[in-house]
VEXDREN-2710 file (C-alpha; in Angstrom, 1 decimal):
% VEXDREN-2710
k/r/px/py/pz
1/MET/0.0/0.0/0.0
2/SER/1.3/3.4/-0.9
3/THR/2.1/6.2/1.6
4/LYS/-1.0/8.0/0.4
5/ALA/-3.2/5.0/1.1
6/ALA/-1.7/4.6/4.6
7/VAL/-3.6/7.7/5.8
8/ALA/-6.9/6.0/5.0
9/ASP/-8.8/4.1/7.7
10/LEU/-11.0/1.9/5.5
11/ILE/-10.5/-0.5/2.7
12/CYS/-13.7/-0.8/0.8
13/ARG/-15.2/-2.6/-2.2
14/VAL/-17.2/-0.4/-4.5
15/ARG/-20.8/-1.3/-5.3
16/ARG/-23.8/0.4/-6.9
17/ASP/-27.4/0.5/-5.7
18/ASN/-29.6/1.9/-8.5
19/ASP/-28.1/5.3/-9.0
20/THR/-26.2/5.4/-5.7
21/TRP/-22.5/4.6/-5.5
22/LEU/-21.6/2.9/-2.2
23/CYS/-18.6/1.4/-0.4
24/VAL/-18.6/-1.7/1.9
25/ASP/-15.8/-2.0/4.4
26/VAL/-14.4/-5.5/3.4
27/PHE/-12.5/-6.1/6.6
28/ASP/-14.9/-4.8/9.3
29/HIS/-17.9/-6.2/7.4
30/VAL/-19.9/-3.0/8.2
31/ALA/-23.6/-3.8/7.8
32/GLU/-24.6/-0.4/6.4
33/PRO/-22.6/0.6/3.4
34/TYR/-21.1/4.1/3.2
35/ALA/-22.3/6.6/0.6
36/LEU/-19.4/7.5/-1.7
37/LEU/-18.2/11.0/-2.2
38/GLY/-16.4/12.0/-5.4
39/ASP/-15.7/10.0/-8.5
40/ALA/-16.3/6.3/-8.2
41/PRO/-14.1/3.6/-9.6
42/SER/-15.8/0.6/-11.4
43/VAL/-18.0/-1.7/-9.4
44/GLY/-16.0/-4.4/-7.6
45/SER/-12.9/-2.3/-7.3
46/PHE/-11.0/-2.0/-4.0
47/VAL/-10.3/1.4/-2.7
48/SER/-8.8/3.0/0.4
49/ALA/-11.0/5.7/1.9
50/THR/-11.5/8.1/4.8
51/ARG/-14.7/8.6/6.8
52/GLU/-16.7/11.8/6.5
53/GLY/-19.7/11.3/8.7
54/ASP/-22.0/8.7/7.1
55/ALA/-20.0/8.8/3.9
56/VAL/-16.5/8.0/2.7
57/ARG/-14.1/9.7/0.3
58/VAL/-11.8/7.6/-1.8
59/VAL/-8.1/8.3/-1.2
60/GLU/-6.8/5.8/-3.7
61/CYS/-8.0/2.9/-6.0
62/LEU/-6.0/-0.1/-4.8
63/ALA/-7.2/-2.6/-7.3
64/VAL/-9.5/-2.2/-10.4
65/ALA/-12.4/-4.7/-10.7
66/GLY/-11.6/-7.7/-12.9
67/THR/-7.8/-7.4/-12.6
68/ALA/-5.3/-9.9/-11.1
69/ARG/-4.7/-7.4/-8.3
70/ALA/-8.4/-7.4/-7.3
71/ALA/-8.3/-11.2/-7.3
72/VAL/-5.3/-11.1/-4.9
73/PHE/-7.2/-8.6/-2.6
74/GLU/-10.1/-11.1/-2.6
75/ILE/-7.8/-13.8/-1.3
76/ALA/-6.7/-11.5/1.5
77/VAL/-10.3/-10.5/2.4
78/LYS/-11.4/-14.2/2.4
79/SER/-8.6/-15.0/4.9
80/GLY/-9.3/-11.9/7.1
81/LEU/-5.8/-10.5/6.4
82/ASP/-6.1/-6.7/7.0
83/PRO/-3.3/-4.4/5.9
84/ARG/-4.5/-1.7/8.3
85/PHE/-3.7/-1.5/12.0
86/PRO/-6.1/-0.3/14.8
87/PRO/-5.8/3.4/15.8
88/ALA/-4.6/2.5/19.3
89/VAL/-1.7/0.5/17.7
90/MET/-0.8/3.4/15.5
91/ARG/-0.7/5.8/18.4
92/GLU/1.8/3.6/20.2
93/VAL/3.8/3.4/17.0
94/SER/4.0/7.2/16.8
95/ARG/5.4/7.4/20.3
96/LEU/8.0/4.7/19.5
97/VAL/9.1/6.5/16.3
98/ALA/9.7/9.6/18.4
99/ALA/11.9/7.7/20.9
100/PRO/13.6/4.7/19.1
101/GLY/16.0/4.0/22.0
102/VAL/19.2/3.8/20.1
103/ASP/20.9/6.0/22.7
104/ASP/20.3/3.3/25.4
105/ARG/23.5/3.1/27.5
106/ALA/22.9/-0.6/28.1
107/LEU/23.6/-1.3/24.4
108/GLU/27.1/-2.5/23.4
109/ASP/28.4/-0.1/20.8
110/ARG/29.4/-2.0/17.7
111/LEU/29.1/0.8/15.1
112/ASP/32.6/-0.3/14.0
113/LEU/31.4/-3.6/12.4
114/PRO/31.2/-3.5/8.6
115/LEU/27.7/-5.0/8.6
116/VAL/25.6/-5.1/5.4
117/THR/22.1/-6.4/4.6
118/ILE/21.7/-8.8/1.7
119/ASP/18.2/-9.4/0.4
120/ASP/15.9/-9.0/-2.6
121/ALA/16.4/-5.7/-4.3
122/THR/12.9/-4.6/-3.4
123/SER/12.9/-5.6/0.3
124/ARG/12.4/-2.9/2.8
125/ASP/11.9/-4.9/6.0
126/LEU/15.5/-5.8/6.7
127/ASP/15.7/-8.3/9.6
128/GLN/19.4/-9.3/9.4
129/ALA/22.8/-7.8/8.7
130/VAL/26.0/-9.8/8.5
131/CYS/29.8/-9.5/8.3
132/VAL/32.6/-12.1/8.5
133/GLU/36.1/-11.6/9.8
134/ARG/39.3/-13.7/9.8
135/ASP/40.7/-14.9/13.2
136/GLY/44.0/-16.5/12.1
137/GLU/42.9/-19.4/9.9
138/ASP/39.4/-19.4/11.5
139/TYR/36.3/-17.2/11.0
140/VAL/34.2/-14.9/13.2
141/VAL/30.6/-14.4/11.9
142/TRP/28.7/-11.3/13.2
143/TYR/25.0/-11.6/12.7
144/ALA/22.8/-8.6/13.7
145/LEU/19.0/-9.2/14.1
146/ALA/16.6/-6.3/14.2
147/ASP/15.6/-5.6/17.9
148/ALA/11.8/-5.8/17.3
149/ALA/11.3/-7.2/20.8
150/HIS/12.4/-3.9/22.3
151/PHE/9.4/-2.2/20.6
152/VAL/6.8/-5.0/20.7
153/ARG/6.4/-5.3/24.5
154/PRO/3.9/-7.5/26.4
155/GLY/1.0/-5.5/27.6
156/SER/1.0/-3.1/24.7
157/GLU/-1.6/-2.8/22.0
158/LEU/1.1/-3.5/19.5
159/TYR/2.0/-6.8/21.1
160/ALA/-1.6/-7.9/21.2
161/GLU/-2.1/-7.1/17.5
162/ALA/1.2/-8.8/16.5
163/LEU/0.1/-11.9/18.4
164/ARG/-3.3/-11.8/16.7
165/ARG/-1.6/-11.8/13.3
166/GLY/1.2/-14.2/14.3
167/ALA/3.3/-13.5/11.2
168/SER/3.5/-11.4/8.0
169/PHE/1.6/-12.9/5.1
170/TYR/2.7/-12.9/1.4
171/LEU/0.6/-12.8/-1.7
172/PRO/1.7/-11.8/-5.3
173/ASP/2.8/-8.1/-5.0
174/LEU/0.8/-7.8/-1.7
175/MET/2.3/-8.2/1.8
176/ILE/0.2/-8.0/4.9
177/PRO/2.8/-7.1/7.6
178/MET/2.8/-8.3/11.2
179/LEU/4.2/-4.9/12.3
180/PRO/3.2/-1.5/11.0
181/ARG/5.5/-0.3/8.3
182/ALA/6.8/2.6/10.3
183/LEU/8.4/-0.1/12.4
184/SER/9.1/-2.9/9.9
185/GLU/10.4/-0.6/7.2
186/GLY/11.5/2.2/9.6
187/ILE/13.0/2.4/13.0
188/VAL/13.3/-1.4/13.5
189/SER/14.6/-2.3/10.1
190/LEU/18.4/-2.4/9.7
191/ASN/18.4/0.3/7.0
192/PRO/21.8/1.6/5.8
193/ASP/23.7/4.5/7.3
194/VAL/21.5/4.8/10.4
195/GLU/22.0/3.6/14.0
196/ARG/19.7/0.7/15.0
197/ARG/19.2/-1.6/18.0
198/ALA/20.1/-5.2/17.4
199/LEU/20.4/-8.6/19.0
200/LEU/24.0/-9.4/17.9
201/PHE/25.3/-13.0/17.5
202/ARG/29.1/-13.6/17.4
203/ILE/29.8/-17.1/16.1
204/GLU/33.2/-18.6/15.9
205/LEU/34.0/-21.2/13.2
206/ASN/37.1/-23.1/12.3
207/ARG/38.4/-23.3/8.8
208/GLN/36.3/-26.5/8.2
209/GLY/33.1/-24.7/9.3
210/ALA/32.8/-26.4/12.7
211/LEU/31.5/-24.3/15.6
212/GLY/33.8/-23.0/18.2
213/GLY/31.6/-20.8/20.4
214/THR/28.8/-18.3/20.3
215/THR/28.0/-15.2/22.3
216/VAL/24.9/-13.0/22.1
217/SER/24.6/-9.3/23.2
218/ARG/22.2/-6.4/22.6
219/ALA/24.1/-3.8/20.6
220/ARG/23.9/-0.5/18.7
221/VAL/24.9/-1.2/15.1
222/ARG/24.9/0.6/11.7
223/SER/24.5/-1.2/8.4
224/ARG/27.0/0.2/5.9
225/ALA/25.0/-0.8/2.8
226/LYS/21.8/-2.4/1.5
227/LEU/22.9/-5.0/-0.9
228/SER/20.9/-7.3/-3.2
229/PHE/21.6/-11.0/-3.9
230/GLU/22.1/-10.2/-7.6
231/GLY/24.6/-7.4/-6.8
232/VAL/26.6/-9.5/-4.4
233/GLN/26.7/-12.4/-6.8
234/ARG/28.0/-10.2/-9.6
235/PHE/30.7/-9.0/-7.2
236/LEU/31.6/-12.6/-6.3
237/ASP/31.7/-13.6/-10.0
238/SER/33.8/-10.7/-11.0
239/SER/37.6/-10.7/-11.4
240/ASP/37.7/-7.2/-10.0
241/PRO/39.8/-7.4/-6.8
242/GLN/38.0/-4.5/-5.3
243/GLY/34.4/-4.1/-6.4
244/PHE/33.4/-2.0/-3.4
245/ASP/34.7/1.4/-2.3
246/ASP/34.7/0.0/1.3
247/ASP/37.5/-2.6/1.4
248/ALA/36.1/-4.0/4.7
249/ILE/32.8/-4.9/2.9
250/ALA/34.6/-6.5/0.0
251/THR/36.7/-8.6/2.3
252/SER/33.6/-9.6/4.4
253/LEU/31.6/-10.7/1.4
254/ARG/34.5/-12.9/0.1
255/LEU/34.8/-14.5/3.6
256/LEU/31.0/-15.0/3.7
257/HIS/31.3/-17.0/0.5
258/GLU/34.1/-19.1/2.0
259/VAL/32.0/-19.8/5.1
260/GLY/29.0/-20.6/3.0
261/ARG/31.0/-23.2/1.0
262/VAL/32.4/-24.9/4.1
263/ARG/29.0/-25.0/5.8
264/VAL/27.4/-26.6/2.7
265/ALA/30.2/-29.2/2.6
266/ASP/29.6/-29.9/6.3
267/ALA/25.8/-30.3/5.6
268/GLU/26.7/-32.9/2.9
269/GLU/28.8/-34.8/5.3
270/ARG/25.8/-34.9/7.7
271/ASP/23.6/-36.4/4.8
272/ILE/21.5/-33.3/4.5
273/VAL/19.4/-33.9/1.4
274/HIS/19.2/-31.2/-1.3
275/TYR/16.1/-31.8/-3.4
276/ARG/15.7/-30.7/-7.0
277/ARG/12.9/-28.3/-6.4
278/GLN/12.3/-25.3/-8.6
279/GLU/11.3/-22.2/-6.8
280/VAL/8.5/-20.4/-8.5
281/LYS/7.8/-16.8/-7.7
282/THR/4.4/-15.4/-8.8
283/HIS/4.1/-11.7/-9.6
284/LEU/1.4/-9.5/-11.1
285/GLY/1.7/-8.5/-14.7
286/PRO/2.2/-4.9/-15.8
287/GLY/-0.6/-2.4/-15.6
288/ASP/-4.1/-3.7/-14.7
289/GLY/-4.0/-6.7/-16.9
290/LEU/-4.9/-10.2/-15.7
291/ALA/-1.6/-11.8/-16.6
292/PHE/0.7/-13.2/-13.9
293/LEU/4.4/-13.3/-14.3
294/ILE/5.9/-16.5/-13.0
295/GLY/9.6/-16.5/-12.5
296/LYS/11.6/-19.7/-12.0
297/GLY/14.0/-18.8/-9.2
298/LEU/17.5/-20.1/-9.7
299/ARG/19.3/-20.1/-6.4
300/MET/22.5/-18.1/-6.5
301/ASP/25.6/-19.0/-4.4
302/VAL/25.1/-15.9/-2.3
303/GLU/21.6/-17.0/-1.4
304/ARG/22.9/-20.3/-0.1
305/ASP/25.8/-18.6/1.7
306/ASN/23.3/-16.2/3.4
307/GLU/21.0/-19.1/4.3
308/GLN/23.9/-21.0/6.0
309/ILE/24.5/-18.0/8.3
310/SER/20.8/-17.8/9.1
311/LEU/20.7/-21.5/9.9
312/LEU/23.8/-21.2/12.1
313/CYS/22.2/-18.3/14.1
314/ASN/18.9/-20.2/14.6
315/MET/20.7/-23.4/15.6
316/GLU/23.0/-21.6/18.1
317/GLY/20.2/-19.5/19.5
318/ALA/18.1/-22.7/20.1
319/ARG/21.1/-24.4/21.7
320/ILE/21.8/-21.5/24.1
321/LEU/18.2/-21.4/25.3
322/ARG/18.0/-25.2/25.6
323/ASP/21.2/-25.5/27.6
324/GLY/20.3/-22.6/29.9
325/ASP/16.7/-23.8/30.4
326/ARG/15.9/-24.8/34.0
327/GLY/12.7/-25.9/35.5
328/ASP/12.6/-23.1/38.1
329/ASP/13.2/-20.2/35.8
330/GLU/10.9/-18.1/33.7
331/ILE/12.6/-18.8/30.3
332/HIS/10.3/-20.6/27.9
333/PRO/11.9/-21.4/24.6
334/ILE/10.0/-22.3/21.4
335/TYR/11.6/-24.7/18.9
336/ARG/11.0/-25.6/15.3
337/VAL/10.9/-29.4/15.2
338/HIS/11.0/-31.6/12.1
339/ALA/10.6/-35.3/12.7
340/ALA/12.5/-37.9/10.7
341/PRO/10.4/-39.8/8.1
342/PRO/8.5/-42.8/9.6
343/ARG/9.7/-46.2/8.6
344/ASP/6.5/-47.1/6.6
345/LYS/7.0/-44.1/4.3
346/ILE/10.7/-45.0/3.8
347/ALA/9.6/-48.6/2.9
348/HIS/7.0/-47.2/0.4
349/PHE/9.7/-45.1/-1.2
350/GLU/12.0/-48.0/-1.5
351/GLN/9.3/-50.1/-3.2
352/PHE/8.3/-47.3/-5.5
353/LEU/12.0/-47.1/-6.8
354/VAL/12.0/-50.8/-7.5
355/ALA/8.7/-50.5/-9.5
356/LEU/9.9/-47.4/-11.3
357/ALA/13.2/-49.0/-12.4
358/LYS/11.3/-52.1/-13.7
359/SER/8.8/-50.0/-15.6
360/HIS/11.5/-48.1/-17.4
361/GLY/13.9/-51.1/-17.8
362/LEU/16.6/-49.3/-15.8
363/ASP/19.6/-50.8/-13.9
364/ALA/18.3/-51.5/-10.4
365/LYS/21.7/-51.0/-8.8
366/ARG/21.8/-47.5/-10.2
367/TRP/18.2/-46.5/-9.7
368/THR/17.1/-48.0/-6.4
369/TRP/18.1/-47.2/-2.8
370/ARG/17.5/-48.8/0.6
371/GLN/17.9/-47.2/4.0
372/SER/19.7/-50.3/5.2
373/GLY/22.3/-50.0/2.5
374/LYS/25.7/-48.2/2.5
375/GLU/24.7/-45.3/0.4
376/ALA/23.2/-42.1/1.9
377/LEU/20.0/-40.8/0.5
378/SER/21.6/-37.5/-0.3
379/THR/24.3/-39.3/-2.3
380/PHE/21.8/-41.4/-4.2
381/LEU/19.7/-38.4/-5.2
382/GLU/22.6/-36.2/-6.0
383/ARG/24.1/-38.7/-8.5
384/LEU/20.9/-39.1/-10.5
385/PRO/20.9/-37.6/-14.1
386/SER/19.6/-34.1/-14.5
387/ASP/19.0/-34.0/-18.3
388/GLY/17.0/-35.8/-21.0
389/ALA/14.6/-38.6/-20.5
390/GLU/16.5/-39.9/-17.5
391/GLY/16.5/-36.4/-16.0
392/ARG/12.7/-36.5/-16.0
393/ILE/12.7/-39.9/-14.1
394/ALA/15.1/-38.4/-11.6
395/GLN/12.9/-35.4/-11.2
396/ALA/10.0/-37.7/-10.3
397/ILE/12.2/-39.5/-7.8
398/HIS/13.2/-36.3/-6.1
399/ARG/9.5/-35.4/-5.8
400/GLN/8.7/-38.7/-4.2
401/ALA/11.6/-38.3/-1.8
402/VAL/10.2/-34.9/-0.7
403/LEU/6.8/-36.5/0.0
404/VAL/8.5/-38.9/2.4
405/ASN/9.1/-36.0/4.8
406/GLY/6.6/-34.6/7.2
407/ARG/6.2/-30.9/7.9
408/SER/8.0/-28.9/10.6
409/VAL/6.0/-27.4/13.5
410/PHE/6.6/-25.0/16.4
411/ARG/6.8/-26.8/19.7
412/GLN/7.5/-26.1/23.4
413/GLU/9.9/-29.0/23.9
414/PRO/13.2/-29.3/22.1
415/GLY/13.6/-31.8/19.3
416/ALA/15.7/-32.5/16.2
417/HIS/15.1/-30.7/12.9
418/TYR/15.6/-33.5/10.4
419/GLY/15.6/-31.3/7.3
420/ILE/18.7/-29.4/8.3
421/GLY/20.3/-32.0/10.5
422/ALA/20.1/-29.9/13.7
423/GLU/19.8/-31.2/17.2
424/VAL/17.7/-28.1/18.0
425/TYR/16.5/-25.2/15.9
426/ALA/14.5/-22.0/16.6
427/ARG/13.4/-19.1/14.5
428/PHE/15.4/-16.1/15.7
429/SER/16.2/-14.6/12.3
430/ALA/12.8/-13.1/11.3
431/PRO/11.8/-11.0/14.3
432/MET/9.7/-8.5/12.3
433/ARG/7.9/-11.2/10.3
434/GLU/7.1/-13.8/13.0
435/MET/5.8/-13.4/16.5
436/VAL/7.9/-16.4/17.5
437/GLY/11.0/-14.3/16.7
438/VAL/9.8/-11.5/19.0
439/PHE/9.1/-13.9/21.8
440/LEU/12.5/-15.8/21.4
441/HIS/14.4/-12.5/21.5
442/GLN/12.7/-11.6/24.8
443/GLU/13.6/-15.1/26.2
444/MET/17.2/-14.6/25.1
445/TRP/17.3/-11.3/27.0
446/GLU/16.2/-13.1/30.2
447/ASN/18.8/-15.8/29.5
448/LEU/21.4/-13.0/29.4
449/GLY/20.3/-11.9/32.8
450/GLU/17.9/-9.1/32.0
451/PRO/14.6/-8.8/34.0
452/ALA/11.6/-10.9/32.7
453/ALA/9.1/-8.9/30.6
454/PRO/5.7/-8.4/32.2
455/LEU/2.9/-10.7/31.1
456/PRO/0.1/-9.4/28.9
457/SER/-3.2/-8.7/30.6
458/GLY/-5.2/-11.9/31.1
459/VAL/-2.2/-14.2/30.8
460/LYS/-1.4/-16.0/34.0
461/SER/2.1/-17.5/33.3
462/GLY/4.9/-17.5/30.8
463/GLU/3.9/-21.1/29.8
464/GLU/0.5/-19.9/28.9
465/LEU/1.9/-17.1/26.8
466/ARG/4.3/-19.4/25.0
467/ASP/1.4/-21.9/24.3
468/ARG/-0.6/-19.1/22.7
469/ILE/2.3/-18.0/20.5
470/VAL/3.0/-21.6/19.5
471/ALA/-0.6/-22.1/18.5
472/ARG/-0.8/-18.9/16.6
473/ALA/2.5/-19.5/14.8
474/ASN/1.3/-22.9/13.6
475/GLU/-2.0/-21.4/12.5
476/ALA/-0.2/-18.6/10.6
477/LYS/1.8/-21.3/8.7
478/GLU/-1.4/-22.9/7.6
479/ILE/-2.9/-19.6/6.5
480/GLN/0.2/-18.9/4.4
481/LYS/-0.1/-22.3/2.9
482/HIS/-3.7/-21.8/1.9
483/ILE/-3.3/-18.3/0.5
484/THR/-0.3/-19.4/-1.5
485/GLY/-2.5/-22.2/-2.9
486/ASP/-5.3/-19.8/-3.7
487/ALA/-2.8/-17.5/-5.6
488/ASN/-1.3/-20.4/-7.5
489/ARG/-4.8/-21.4/-8.5
490/LEU/-5.4/-18.0/-10.1
491/VAL/-2.4/-18.6/-12.2
492/LEU/-3.4/-22.1/-13.1
493/ASP/-6.9/-21.0/-14.0
494/GLN/-5.5/-18.4/-16.4
495/LEU/-3.0/-20.9/-17.9
496/LEU/-5.6/-23.6/-18.4
497/GLU/-8.2/-21.2/-19.9
498/GLU/-5.7/-20.1/-22.4
499/SER/-4.8/-23.7/-23.3
500/ARG/-8.5/-24.5/-23.7
501/ARG/-9.1/-21.5/-25.9
502/THR/-6.0/-22.1/-28.2
503/LYS/-6.2/-26.0/-28.0
504/HIS/-2.5/-25.9/-27.2
505/ALA/-1.3/-28.9/-25.2
506/LEU/0.8/-28.5/-22.1
507/GLU/3.9/-30.5/-21.7
508/GLY/5.5/-31.8/-18.5
509/THR/6.7/-34.8/-16.5
510/LEU/4.4/-37.3/-14.8
511/VAL/6.0/-37.1/-11.3
512/GLY/3.5/-39.1/-9.2
513/LEU/0.4/-41.3/-9.0
514/THR/-2.2/-42.0/-6.4
515/PRO/-5.2/-44.3/-7.0
516/THR/-7.4/-41.4/-8.2
517/LYS/-4.9/-38.7/-9.4
518/ALA/-1.9/-38.1/-11.6
519/HIS/0.6/-35.4/-10.6
520/VAL/2.3/-33.6/-13.5
521/LEU/5.1/-31.0/-13.2
522/LEU/4.8/-28.7/-16.2
523/ASP/7.9/-27.7/-18.1
524/ALA/6.9/-24.1/-18.4
525/PRO/5.9/-22.7/-16.0
526/PRO/7.3/-25.3/-13.6
527/ILE/4.2/-25.7/-11.5
528/ASP/2.2/-28.8/-10.4
529/LEU/-1.1/-29.9/-11.9
530/LYS/-3.5/-32.6/-10.7
531/VAL/-5.1/-34.8/-13.3
532/TYR/-8.2/-36.6/-12.0
533/LEU/-8.2/-40.1/-13.6
534/MET/-11.9/-40.3/-13.8
535/ASP/-11.8/-37.4/-16.3
536/VAL/-9.3/-39.1/-18.7
537/PRO/-11.3/-40.3/-21.8
538/THR/-9.3/-43.5/-22.0
539/PRO/-10.2/-45.6/-19.0
540/VAL/-7.0/-46.0/-16.9
541/LYS/-6.0/-47.3/-13.5
542/VAL/-2.9/-47.2/-11.4
543/ASP/-0.9/-50.3/-10.8
544/ALA/0.0/-51.6/-7.4
545/GLY/3.5/-50.1/-7.5
546/LEU/2.1/-46.6/-8.2
547/ALA/4.6/-46.4/-11.1
548/ASN/2.3/-46.9/-14.1
549/LEU/-1.0/-46.0/-15.6
550/ARG/-2.6/-48.9/-17.4
551/ASP/-5.5/-49.0/-19.8
552/ALA/-8.3/-51.6/-19.8
553/SER/-6.1/-54.1/-21.7
554/GLY/-3.3/-53.8/-19.2
555/ALA/-1.0/-51.9/-21.5
556/VAL/1.0/-49.0/-20.1
557/HIS/-0.7/-45.7/-20.8
558/ALA/2.1/-43.7/-19.1
559/SER/4.7/-44.3/-16.4
560/VAL/6.0/-42.0/-13.7
561/GLY/9.0/-40.2/-15.1
562/ASP/7.5/-40.0/-18.7
563/GLU/7.2/-36.8/-20.6
564/VAL/3.5/-36.3/-21.0
565/ARG/1.1/-33.9/-22.7
566/LEU/-2.1/-32.5/-21.1
567/ARG/-5.1/-31.3/-23.1
568/VAL/-7.8/-29.2/-21.4
569/LEU/-11.2/-30.9/-21.9
570/GLY/-13.2/-28.2/-20.1
571/ARG/-14.2/-27.2/-16.7
572/ASP/-16.3/-29.1/-14.1
573/GLU/-18.1/-26.3/-12.3
574/ARG/-19.9/-28.7/-9.9
575/ARG/-16.6/-30.0/-8.7
576/ASP/-14.8/-26.7/-9.1
577/ARG/-11.9/-28.1/-11.1
578/TRP/-10.5/-28.5/-14.6
579/ARG/-10.9/-31.7/-16.6
580/LEU/-7.7/-32.8/-18.3
581/ASP/-6.6/-35.6/-20.6
582/LEU/-3.1/-37.1/-20.1
583/GLU/-1.1/-39.0/-22.7
584/ARG/2.5/-40.0/-23.1
585/ALA/4.4/-37.6/-25.3
END
């Protein structure tokens, strides 16, 4: 939402009743619509507005009816995600902006560190800043996290609203923030060339990337630059020995890349699996058109490097809280736990590989894997081909391997995080986007010896507060999952309608089967489609190994790993889905 729209106190949908233009507040669900003053956008448009008695005046048209942007706003409305904040919250924010607390004498002064933020070029809520130094042959990683917990204090209206939201939510070109932008993009964000409060991690690593020790403090810091992933990658790929006017930044970025490499190597030794998953980012098209732009995100080295530092911080933060936790204190950590795959799912995956190798006539020694064997799963998956017909088969295997895993959840008790090979893990690194981060920072303060924060009104104990935050954090994850699915469906609907109209077949890889559905990963854009087998004109059924589709005669119609074509037959409005035909290419 623009600065202009931020002054409005309503977001409305425009409607018309005979000759009268009206607005209905889509988030407060006001029973009586407001009369509209001034020029009216088209019916169904979303507008920001200000109240003027029993009427409203439009400040800005946020989304024109019939556009992709309006469809995205509909998803937010359906999920109750409101970009606005209550007036009481905004009054507190105004007081915080006037006194951001960077002159706090209790803060350790670390303005000397050559910290930088590295993020997407368009990001404005900067949670983390990093720098890496040499210590002989070893490394020291400094990781500064925005001190959101200083501003979001229990008992305040801001804290209550942040807890109600649980997290920031992301839709194509629309972000619903957990904290007002005056905080998340202003006085809390680690913006360049300004002093900020931070929770500062100092992490020691040897030259192989093994941990030596970690200390945490509350500090005053200054980011020297706001860098993008693309810009840092260009610097790392360049033969220019300088690249930055600030030599300290240039040196730090090169050391960051060294640390990233040794930490990735360490992860491989611990059998951390890297799946061949293609990151798809959905954006709105230019202007008010209905087109979505889908970008296949290729992960750059610097993104992996940055991720390794974030993982380190979250693992070390969790370890410090776990090791310092006692039954008689008021410290109540929250952990992110990811259980190892259950044995029955592993057995199913092993059986699937045998059936797949048989259906394609492949060498079983090369294409099958058993947990009881000598080869690690990560090694097996990594050595599979990536191109041609066999690359499609490998793509299907990687997808099935992903499905073996369960989902991570927030919990009160420590537990392993299987996906990253951590004994304990906690989400410290996104304190402006997740309420769990705010809570964990406050618990870390207490672990460092600072007084416990007061409890919010109506909360009887720290355990009760932690339970509420865990519940809301897990709910927020589910909300994000659903709104992402809704946004992806908008894209799919457009893609399939175009295919139906032009009679152009869609090509992809058959990556999985269930008794009633086939799962196809399209070549372009690389998104998943479900094909309901009851809609396929040729009667087909799935064989026992879930590796082949067979017709009535028993002949193979298509096998998992095959290149396939999809043709749009039409839309089943009663079942609210598309009918698709699937054939081997």
